PAMAR-527646 format. One record per atom (N, C-alpha, C): residue in three letters; x, y, z. Coordinates in steps of 0.02 Angstrom, whole numbers, plus 50000, padded with zeros to 5 digits. Each point is the difference from the previous one (the first is absolute). Example, Ala and Ser with C-alpha at 12.3 -4.5 7.8 and 13.67 -1.06 7.14 Angstrom:
# PAMAR-527646
{type:Ala, px:50660, py:49716, pz:50390}
{type:Ala, px:49955, py:50059, pz:50000}
{type:Ala, px:50045, py:50060, pz:50000}
{type:Ser, px:49982, py:50053, pz:49964}
{type:Ser, px:50042, py:50059, pz:50003}
{type:Ser, px:49961, py:50055, pz:50037}
This chain:
# PAMAR-527646
{type:Met, px:50043, py:49941, pz:50000}
{type:Met, px:49957, py:50059, pz:50000}
{type:Met, px:50045, py:50062, pz:50000}
{type:Ser, px:49982, py:50048, pz:49958}
{type:Ser, px:50041, py:50061, pz:49997}
{type:Ser, px:49971, py:50054, pz:50046}
{type:Arg, px:50044, py:50045, pz:50019}
{type:Arg, px:49978, py:50056, pz:50042}
{type:Arg, px:49955, py:50046, pz:49959}
{type:Val, px:49959, py:50040, pz:50033}
{type:Val, px:49957, py:50048, pz:49967}
{type:Val, px:50044, py:50050, pz:49963}
{type:Gly, px:49985, py:50014, pz:49936}
{type:Gly, px:50038, py:50048, pz:49961}
{type:Gly, px:50058, py:49969, pz:49963}
{type:Thr, px:50015, py:49936, pz:50012}
{type:Thr, px:50054, py:49966, pz:49965}
{type:Thr, px:49969, py:49947, pz:49955}
{type:Pro, px:50011, py:50004, pz:49934}
{type:Pro, px:49969, py:49951, pz:49956}
{type:Pro, px:50032, py:49931, pz:50010}
{type:Pro, px:49963, py:49947, pz:49986}
{type:Pro, px:50029, py:49933, pz:50003}
{type:Pro, px:50061, py:49996, pz:49954}
{type:Pro, px:50049, py:49958, pz:50014}
{type:Pro, px:50062, py:49997, pz:49961}
{type:Pro, px:49988, py:49991, pz:49925}
{type:Leu, px:49956, py:49955, pz:49980}
{type:Leu, px:49988, py:49989, pz:49929}
{type:Leu, px:49974, py:50063, pz:49966}
{type:Leu, px:49953, py:50034, pz:50031}
{type:Leu, px:49973, py:50062, pz:49972}
{type:Leu, px:50054, py:50053, pz:49996}
{type:Ala, px:50043, py:50003, pz:50051}
{type:Ala, px:50054, py:50050, pz:50000}
{type:Ala, px:50047, py:49987, pz:49942}
{type:Glu, px:50014, py:49938, pz:49982}
{type:Glu, px:50044, py:49984, pz:49945}
{type:Glu, px:49970, py:50021, pz:49933}
{type:Met, px:49935, py:49998, pz:49994}
{type:Met, px:49967, py:50016, pz:49937}
{type:Met, px:49995, py:50075, pz:49988}
{type:Arg, px:50004, py:50039, pz:50052}
{type:Arg, px:49993, py:50073, pz:49993}
{type:Arg, px:50065, py:50031, pz:49975}
{type:Pro, px:49996, py:50046, pz:49952}
{type:Pro, px:50061, py:50034, pz:49977}
{type:Pro, px:50023, py:50050, pz:50052}
{type:Leu, px:50065, py:50002, pz:50011}
{type:Leu, px:50028, py:50048, pz:50048}
{type:Leu, px:50036, py:50054, pz:49962}
{type:Val, px:49988, py:50062, pz:50019}
{type:Val, px:50031, py:50057, pz:49969}
{type:Val, px:50026, py:50046, pz:50054}
{type:Arg, px:50062, py:50022, pz:49994}
{type:Arg, px:50028, py:50046, pz:50049}
{type:Arg, px:49993, py:50070, pz:49971}
{type:Gln, px:49971, py:50045, pz:50037}
{type:Gln, px:49990, py:50069, pz:49978}
{type:Gln, px:50026, py:50049, pz:50052}
{type:Gly, px:50045, py:50043, pz:49978}
{type:Gly, px:50024, py:50054, pz:50042}
{type:Gly, px:50027, py:49980, pz:50067}
{type:Gly, px:50036, py:49944, pz:50004}
{type:Gly, px:50031, py:49981, pz:50062}
{type:Gly, px:49952, py:49967, pz:50049}
{type:Leu, px:49938, py:49991, pz:49981}
{type:Leu, px:49952, py:49968, pz:50044}
{type:Leu, px:50012, py:49924, pz:50001}
{type:Lys, px:49975, py:49968, pz:50050}
{type:Lys, px:50004, py:49927, pz:50004}
{type:Lys, px:49961, py:49970, pz:49942}
{type:Ser, px:50026, py:49946, pz:49971}
{type:Ser, px:49965, py:49966, pz:49945}
{type:Ser, px:49932, py:49976, pz:50024}
{type:Arg, px:49952, py:50009, pz:49957}
{type:Arg, px:49933, py:49975, pz:50016}
{type:Arg, px:49961, py:49993, pz:49934}
{type:Pro, px:49945, py:49963, pz:50000}
{type:Pro, px:49963, py:49991, pz:49938}
{type:Pro, px:49974, py:50067, pz:49973}
{type:Arg, px:50008, py:50009, pz:49935}
{type:Arg, px:49975, py:50061, pz:49967}
{type:Arg, px:49967, py:49980, pz:49935}
{type:Tyr, px:49945, py:50035, pz:49986}
{type:Tyr, px:49962, py:49985, pz:49940}
{type:Tyr, px:49982, py:50066, pz:49965}
{type:Lys, px:49986, py:49995, pz:49937}
{type:Lys, px:49975, py:50058, pz:49962}
{type:Lys, px:49936, py:49979, pz:49966}
{type:Thr, px:49952, py:50045, pz:50002}
{type:Thr, px:49937, py:49988, pz:49966}
{type:Thr, px:49992, py:50052, pz:49945}
{type:Arg, px:49985, py:49977, pz:49940}
{type:Arg, px:49990, py:50045, pz:49943}
{type:Arg, px:49928, py:49995, pz:49977}
{type:Arg, px:49971, py:50057, pz:49985}
{type:Arg, px:49930, py:50002, pz:49977}
{type:Arg, px:49996, py:50035, pz:49933}
{type:Val, px:49956, py:49976, pz:49958}
{type:Val, px:49984, py:50032, pz:49937}
{type:Val, px:49931, py:50030, pz:50007}
{type:Val, px:49994, py:50064, pz:49983}
{type:Val, px:49936, py:50035, pz:50009}
{type:Val, px:49975, py:50025, pz:49933}
{type:Asp, px:49936, py:49988, pz:49987}
{type:Asp, px:49967, py:50029, pz:49942}
{type:Asp, px:49973, py:50067, pz:50022}
{type:Asp, px:50033, py:50054, pz:49979}
{type:Asp, px:49981, py:50068, pz:50022}
{type:Asp, px:49929, py:50019, pz:49978}
{type:Gln, px:49981, py:49980, pz:49940}
{type:Gln, px:49933, py:50019, pz:49976}
{type:Gln, px:49945, py:49968, pz:50042}
{type:Gln, px:50011, py:49936, pz:50019}
{type:Gln, px:49949, py:49966, pz:50040}
{type:Gln, px:50011, py:50007, pz:50075}
{type:Gly, px:50060, py:50020, pz:50019}
{type:Gly, px:50015, py:50009, pz:50071}
{type:Gly, px:50004, py:49935, pz:50038}
{type:Ile, px:50025, py:49947, pz:49968}
{type:Ile, px:50004, py:49935, pz:50034}
{type:Ile, px:50070, py:49969, pz:49992}
{type:Ile, px:50018, py:49958, pz:50047}
{type:Ile, px:50062, py:49961, pz:49995}
{type:Ile, px:49985, py:49939, pz:49957}
{type:Thr, px:50041, py:49991, pz:49948}
{type:Thr, px:49988, py:49945, pz:49953}
{type:Thr, px:50049, py:49942, pz:50006}
{type:Ala, px:50057, py:50012, pz:50034}
{type:Ala, px:50048, py:49946, pz:50009}
{type:Ala, px:50042, py:50016, pz:50062}
{type:Val, px:50020, py:49946, pz:50035}
{type:Val, px:50041, py:50007, pz:50060}
{type:Val, px:50054, py:49946, pz:49998}
{type:Glu, px:50060, py:50019, pz:50023}
{type:Glu, px:50054, py:49951, pz:50004}
{type:Glu, px:50040, py:50015, pz:50063}
{type:Thr, px:50016, py:49948, pz:50038}
{type:Thr, px:50042, py:50006, pz:50059}
{type:Thr, px:50062, py:49958, pz:49988}
{type:Thr, px:50058, py:50031, pz:50011}
{type:Thr, px:50064, py:49965, pz:49989}
{type:Thr, px:50045, py:50009, pz:50061}
{type:Ala, px:50054, py:49964, pz:50000}
{type:Ala, px:50052, py:50010, pz:50051}
{type:Ala, px:50027, py:50070, pz:49993}
{type:Gly, px:50024, py:50028, pz:50055}
{type:Gly, px:50026, py:50068, pz:49999}
{type:Gly, px:50060, py:50011, pz:49955}
{type:Val, px:50036, py:49946, pz:49984}
{type:Val, px:50060, py:50007, pz:49958}
{type:Val, px:49984, py:50005, pz:49926}
{type:Val, px:49938, py:49986, pz:49980}
{type:Val, px:49982, py:50002, pz:49929}
{type:Val, px:49996, py:50073, pz:49977}
{type:Asp, px:50035, py:50016, pz:49946}
{type:Asp, px:50001, py:50067, pz:49973}
{type:Asp, px:49932, py:50018, pz:49970}
{type:Glu, px:49972, py:50056, pz:50021}
{type:Glu, px:49935, py:50021, pz:49975}
{type:Glu, px:50000, py:50008, pz:49925}
{type:Gly, px:50054, py:50028, pz:49973}
{type:Gly, px:50003, py:50013, pz:49928}
{type:Gly, px:49993, py:49938, pz:49958}
{type:Ser, px:50018, py:49942, pz:50027}
{type:Ser, px:49995, py:49938, pz:49961}
{type:Ser, px:49929, py:49974, pz:49996}
{type:Cys, px:49953, py:50031, pz:50034}
{type:Cys, px:49931, py:49974, pz:50004}
{type:Cys, px:49951, py:50036, pz:49954}
{type:Leu, px:50021, py:50051, pz:49965}
{type:Leu, px:49952, py:50040, pz:49961}
{type:Leu, px:49964, py:49959, pz:49947}
{type:Lys, px:50038, py:49962, pz:49961}
{type:Lys, px:49969, py:49961, pz:49946}
{type:Lys, px:49949, py:49950, pz:50028}
{type:Ser, px:50018, py:49965, pz:50053}
{type:Ser, px:49953, py:49950, pz:50028}
{type:Ser, px:49938, py:50034, pz:50030}
{type:Arg, px:50007, py:50060, pz:50027}
{type:Arg, px:49942, py:50035, pz:50028}
{type:Arg, px:49954, py:50024, pz:49943}
{type:Ile, px:50029, py:50023, pz:49945}
{type:Ile, px:49959, py:50020, pz:49942}
{type:Ile, px:49962, py:49940, pz:49973}
{type:Glu, px:50035, py:49943, pz:49994}
{type:Glu, px:49968, py:49939, pz:49975}
{type:Glu, px:49944, py:49977, pz:50047}
{type:Ala, px:50010, py:50005, pz:50065}
{type:Ala, px:49948, py:49980, pz:50048}
{type:Ala, px:49939, py:50045, pz:49994}
{type:His, px:50011, py:50065, pz:49990}
{type:His, px:49945, py:50047, pz:49991}
{type:His, px:49961, py:49982, pz:49937}
{type:Glu, px:50036, py:49989, pz:49945}
{type:Glu, px:49967, py:49984, pz:49937}
{type:Glu, px:49962, py:49934, pz:50003}
{type:Asp, px:50029, py:49949, pz:50034}
{type:Asp, px:49966, py:49936, pz:50008}
{type:Asp, px:49937, py:50007, pz:50042}
{type:Gly, px:50005, py:50040, pz:50054}
{type:Gly, px:49943, py:50008, pz:50045}
{type:Gly, px:49943, py:50042, pz:49973}
{type:Thr, px:50017, py:50050, pz:49959}
{type:Thr, px:49948, py:50046, pz:49975}
{type:Thr, px:49980, py:49985, pz:49928}
{type:Gly, px:50042, py:49964, pz:49964}
{type:Gly, px:49985, py:49988, pz:49929}
{type:Gly, px:50012, py:50062, pz:49957}
{type:Lys, px:50033, py:50050, pz:50027}
{type:Lys, px:50014, py:50062, pz:49963}
{type:Lys, px:50074, py:50011, pz:49996}
{type:Leu, px:50023, py:50028, pz:49943}
{type:Leu, px:50070, py:50016, pz:49991}
{type:Leu, px:50018, py:50064, pz:50037}
{type:Val, px:50060, py:50001, pz:50027}
{type:Val, px:50025, py:50060, pz:50033}
{type:Val, px:50024, py:50048, pz:49946}
{type:Arg, px:49979, py:50062, pz:50005}
{type:Arg, px:50022, py:50052, pz:49952}
{type:Arg, px:50053, py:50045, pz:50030}
{type:Thr, px:49996, py:50011, pz:50065}
{type:Thr, px:50047, py:50044, pz:50035}
{type:Thr, px:50021, py:49968, pz:50065}
{type:Ala, px:50066, py:50002, pz:50015}
{type:Ala, px:50026, py:49974, pz:50063}
{type:Ala, px:50031, py:50059, pz:50038}
{type:Ile, px:49978, py:50009, pz:50062}
{type:Ile, px:50026, py:50053, pz:50043}
{type:Ile, px:50030, py:49966, pz:50062}
{type:Ala, px:50064, py:50016, pz:50012}
{type:Ala, px:50034, py:49969, pz:50058}
{type:Ala, px:50055, py:50046, pz:50025}
{type:Asp, px:50024, py:49986, pz:50060}
{type:Asp, px:50053, py:50041, pz:50029}
{type:Asp, px:50068, py:49982, pz:49970}
{type:Ala, px:50051, py:50033, pz:50024}
{type:Ala, px:50068, py:49993, pz:49971}
{type:Ala, px:50028, py:49929, pz:50007}
{type:Arg, px:49976, py:49960, pz:50047}
{type:Arg, px:50025, py:49932, pz:50007}
{type:Arg, px:49987, py:49959, pz:49936}
{type:Tyr, px:49950, py:50019, pz:49962}
{type:Tyr, px:49983, py:49964, pz:49939}
{type:Tyr, px:50031, py:50033, pz:49938}
{type:Gly, px:50035, py:50056, pz:50009}
{type:Gly, px:50026, py:50039, pz:49945}
{type:Gly, px:50064, py:49975, pz:49970}
{type:Ser, px:50004, py:49937, pz:49983}
{type:Ser, px:50061, py:49972, pz:49970}
{type:Ser, px:49993, py:50000, pz:49924}
{type:Val, px:50056, py:49995, pz:49966}
{type:Val, px:50000, py:49998, pz:49927}
{type:Val, px:49962, py:49939, pz:49977}
{type:Ser, px:50009, py:49943, pz:50032}
{type:Ser, px:49965, py:49939, pz:49979}
{type:Ser, px:49924, py:50008, pz:50005}
{type:Asn, px:49975, py:50033, pz:50053}
{type:Asn, px:49928, py:50011, pz:50005}
{type:Asn, px:49974, py:50048, pz:49947}
{type:Leu, px:50039, py:50051, pz:49984}
{type:Leu, px:49980, py:50046, pz:49947}
{type:Leu, px:49997, py:49964, pz:49933}
{type:Ile, px:50048, py:49957, pz:49987}
{type:Ile, px:50000, py:49961, pz:49937}
{type:Ile, px:49940, py:49953, pz:49998}
{type:Glu, px:49987, py:49965, pz:50056}
{type:Glu, px:49942, py:49954, pz:50002}
{type:Glu, px:49935, py:50037, pz:49987}
{type:Cys, px:49992, py:50058, pz:50030}
{type:Cys, px:49940, py:50040, pz:49989}
{type:Cys, px:49994, py:50019, pz:49926}
{type:Gln, px:50054, py:50021, pz:49971}
{type:Gln, px:49999, py:50021, pz:49929}
{type:Gln, px:49981, py:49941, pz:49956}
{type:Lys, px:50029, py:49942, pz:50012}
{type:Lys, px:49985, py:49940, pz:49961}
{type:Lys, px:49926, py:49981, pz:50005}
{type:Ala, px:49971, py:50010, pz:50059}
{type:Ala, px:49930, py:49982, pz:50011}
{type:Ala, px:49951, py:50056, pz:49980}
{type:Gly, px:50026, py:50056, pz:49976}
{type:Gly, px:49956, py:50056, pz:49980}
{type:Gly, px:49971, py:50037, pz:50060}
{type:Ile, px:50035, py:49997, pz:50056}
{type:Ile, px:49977, py:50033, pz:50061}
{type:Ile, px:50038, py:50065, pz:50009}
{type:Arg, px:49964, py:50054, pz:50015}
{type:Arg, px:50032, py:50064, pz:50013}
{type:Arg, px:50024, py:50002, pz:50072}
{type:Pro, px:50067, py:50001, pz:50011}
{type:Pro, px:50025, py:49999, pz:50069}
{type:Pro, px:50007, py:50070, pz:50029}
{type:His, px:49979, py:50007, pz:50062}
{type:His, px:50012, py:50061, pz:50039}
{type:His, px:50040, py:49976, pz:50061}
{type:Leu, px:50065, py:49989, pz:49988}
{type:Leu, px:50045, py:49974, pz:50051}
{type:Leu, px:50058, py:50048, pz:50009}
{type:Lys, px:50012, py:50023, pz:50060}
{type:Lys, px:50058, py:50042, pz:50012}
{type:Lys, px:50062, py:49955, pz:49993}
{type:Leu, px:50049, py:50024, pz:49963}
{type:Leu, px:50060, py:49960, pz:49991}
{type:Leu, px:50036, py:49991, pz:50066}
{type:Leu, px:50021, py:49939, pz:50013}
{type:Leu, px:50031, py:49982, pz:50064}
{type:Leu, px:50061, py:50043, pz:50014}
{type:Gly, px:50043, py:50011, pz:49951}
{type:Gly, px:50060, py:50040, pz:50009}
{type:Gly, px:49984, py:50072, pz:50018}
{type:Gln, px:49947, py:50028, pz:49973}
{type:Gln, px:49982, py:50069, pz:50014}
{type:Gln, px:49975, py:50009, pz:50071}
{type:Ser, px:49971, py:49949, pz:50028}
{type:Ser, px:49973, py:50007, pz:50068}
{type:Ser, px:50056, py:50005, pz:50052}
{type:His, px:50060, py:49976, pz:49983}
{type:His, px:50056, py:50002, pz:50047}
{type:His, px:50049, py:50057, pz:49986}
{type:Lys, px:49988, py:50037, pz:49948}
{type:Lys, px:50047, py:50052, pz:49979}
{type:Lys, px:50010, py:50052, pz:50055}
{type:Gly, px:50064, py:50010, pz:50019}
{type:Gly, px:50016, py:50051, pz:50050}
{type:Gly, px:49985, py:49980, pz:50071}
{type:Lys, px:49984, py:49936, pz:50012}
{type:Lys, px:49983, py:49978, pz:50068}
{type:Lys, px:50049, py:49945, pz:50022}
{type:Gly, px:50008, py:49993, pz:50064}
{type:Gly, px:50041, py:49946, pz:50027}
{type:Gly, px:50072, py:50002, pz:49974}
{type:Arg, px:50023, py:49942, pz:49974}
{type:Arg, px:50069, py:49995, pz:49976}
{type:Arg, px:50013, py:50043, pz:49939}
{type:Ser, px:49948, py:50018, pz:49962}
{type:Ser, px:50010, py:50040, pz:49939}
{type:Ser, px:50000, py:50075, pz:50014}
{type:Ala, px:49990, py:50020, pz:50063}
{type:Ala, px:50000, py:50071, pz:50016}
{type:Ala, px:50069, py:50030, pz:49986}
{type:Gly, px:50002, py:50056, pz:49966}
{type:Gly, px:50063, py:50033, pz:49984}
{type:Gly, px:50037, py:49972, pz:49940}
{type:Ile, px:49971, py:49951, pz:49967}
{type:Ile, px:50032, py:49970, pz:49941}
{type:Ile, px:49972, py:50034, pz:49938}
{type:Tyr, px:50045, py:50014, pz:49952}
{type:Tyr, px:49978, py:50033, pz:49938}
{type:Tyr, px:49951, py:49955, pz:49962}
{type:Pro, px:49946, py:50028, pz:49973}
{type:Pro, px:49954, py:49960, pz:49960}
{type:Pro, px:50033, py:49980, pz:49934}
{type:Ala, px:49977, py:49945, pz:49970}
{type:Ala, px:50030, py:49973, pz:49939}
{type:Ala, px:50002, py:50050, pz:49943}
{type:Glu, px:49950, py:50043, pz:49995}
{type:Glu, px:49997, py:50048, pz:49944}
{type:Glu, px:50055, py:50053, pz:50003}
{type:His, px:50036, py:50005, pz:50056}
{type:His, px:50055, py:50048, pz:50006}
{type:His, px:50067, py:49972, pz:49975}
{type:Phe, px:50001, py:49936, pz:49981}
{type:Phe, px:50062, py:49969, pz:49975}
{type:Phe, px:50000, py:50004, pz:49924}
{type:Val, px:50059, py:50013, pz:49971}
{type:Val, px:50007, py:50007, pz:49927}
{type:Val, px:50037, py:49940, pz:49973}
{type:Tyr, px:49967, py:49964, pz:49954}
{type:Tyr, px:50032, py:49941, pz:49969}
{type:Tyr, px:50050, py:50022, pz:49947}
{type:Gln, px:50058, py:49968, pz:50000}
{type:Gln, px:50053, py:50014, pz:49951}
{type:Gln, px:50012, py:49936, pz:49960}
{type:Pro, px:49967, py:49994, pz:49942}
{type:Pro, px:50003, py:49937, pz:49962}
{type:Pro, px:50069, py:49980, pz:49977}
{type:Gln, px:50045, py:50048, pz:49985}
{type:Gln, px:50067, py:49982, pz:49976}
{type:Gln, px:50039, py:49959, pz:50051}
{type:Ser, px:49989, py:50011, pz:50064}
{type:Ser, px:50035, py:49962, pz:50052}
{type:Ser, px:49955, py:49954, pz:50040}
{type:Asp, px:49934, py:49998, pz:49983}
{type:Asp, px:49950, py:49960, pz:50036}
{type:Asp, px:50003, py:50016, pz:50075}
{type:Thr, px:50000, py:50064, pz:50016}
{type:Thr, px:50002, py:50023, pz:50070}
{type:Thr, px:49947, py:50053, pz:50011}
{type:Tyr, px:49990, py:50017, pz:50063}
{type:Tyr, px:49955, py:50055, pz:50019}
{type:Tyr, px:50041, py:50052, pz:50038}
{type:Leu, px:49982, py:50062, pz:49989}
{type:Leu, px:50030, py:50056, pz:50037}
{type:Leu, px:49949, py:50023, pz:50050}
{type:Cys, px:50018, py:49999, pz:50064}
{type:Cys, px:49953, py:50020, pz:50053}
{type:Cys, px:50004, py:50076, pz:50009}
{type:Pro, px:49950, py:50030, pz:50032}
{type:Pro, px:49998, py:50072, pz:50010}
{type:Pro, px:50060, py:50028, pz:50038}
{type:Ala, px:50034, py:49958, pz:50039}
{type:Ala, px:50058, py:50022, pz:50037}
{type:Ala, px:50064, py:49994, pz:49959}
{type:Gly, px:49994, py:49979, pz:49936}
{type:Gly, px:50058, py:49996, pz:49956}
{type:Gly, px:50036, py:49933, pz:50003}
{type:Gln, px:49975, py:49952, pz:50037}
{type:Gln, px:50031, py:49934, pz:50005}
{type:Gln, px:49978, py:49957, pz:49941}
{type:Leu, px:50045, py:49957, pz:49976}
{type:Leu, px:49986, py:49954, pz:49945}
{type:Leu, px:49979, py:49933, pz:50029}
{type:Met, px:49944, py:49974, pz:49975}
{type:Met, px:49975, py:49935, pz:50023}
{type:Met, px:50011, py:49948, pz:49945}
{type:Arg, px:50034, py:49946, pz:50017}
{type:Arg, px:50011, py:49945, pz:49952}
{type:Arg, px:49960, py:49939, pz:50022}
{type:Pro, px:49976, py:49960, pz:49952}
{type:Pro, px:49965, py:49939, pz:50020}
{type:Pro, px:50048, py:49950, pz:50032}
{type:Arg, px:49979, py:49967, pz:50054}
{type:Arg, px:50043, py:49953, pz:50036}
{type:Arg, px:49980, py:49927, pz:49987}
{type:Arg, px:49936, py:49985, pz:50009}
{type:Arg, px:49978, py:49931, pz:49990}
{type:Arg, px:49927, py:49998, pz:49979}
{type:Leu, px:49982, py:49948, pz:49963}
{type:Leu, px:49932, py:49991, pz:49976}
{type:Leu, px:49962, py:49952, pz:50046}
{type:His, px:49941, py:50021, pz:50022}
{type:His, px:49956, py:49955, pz:50038}
{type:His, px:49957, py:49963, pz:49949}
{type:Gln, px:50014, py:49936, pz:49990}
{type:Gln, px:49967, py:49962, pz:49947}
{type:Gln, px:49924, py:49997, pz:50009}
{type:Glu, px:49976, py:49991, pz:50062}
{type:Glu, px:49928, py:49992, pz:50011}
{type:Glu, px:49961, py:50064, pz:49985}
{type:Arg, px:50029, py:50058, pz:50019}
{type:Arg, px:49966, py:50064, pz:49990}
{type:Arg, px:50021, py:50035, pz:49936}
{type:Leu, px:50053, py:49975, pz:49968}
{type:Leu, px:50028, py:50030, pz:49940}
{type:Leu, px:50017, py:50075, pz:50010}
{type:Val, px:50034, py:50013, pz:50056}
{type:Val, px:50023, py:50069, pz:50015}
{type:Val, px:50073, py:49997, pz:50021}
{type:Trp, px:50035, py:50055, pz:49989}
{type:Trp, px:50070, py:50006, pz:50019}
{type:Trp, px:50006, py:50038, pz:50065}
{type:Asp, px:50051, py:49983, pz:50039}
{type:Asp, px:50021, py:50040, pz:50058}
{type:Asp, px:50047, py:50052, pz:49977}
């Protein structure tokens, strides 16, 4: 028998643990809802482990809405967590007009990027395949990240 407030061992093993902000690990979940604004109703719900990236769920939520209502989605509105290039491409392929704040823009000038020059302030120099930063420093590519297809 377990103490009050402590889940049985098997249940505890099944729950995803996520550490947030130095807090003790504990079960965390995220619930996503799809809302039909014209009708004012929730048309789809999904609950996942806290570690699941919200942005990866847009396509499945749109499909759940379409399956449940029998109607095609014409416009998708979501916060910056869904504003990835892959979601924008998926919306375009499906003929859906996306209203998604780009994920990179939501972090601009905040946290670790505070005080860092924005990308548009760098000047590309094709003859040497380098960038000139606003402070006059030359930036050379160091290594290619194969998965993301970007250079450091």
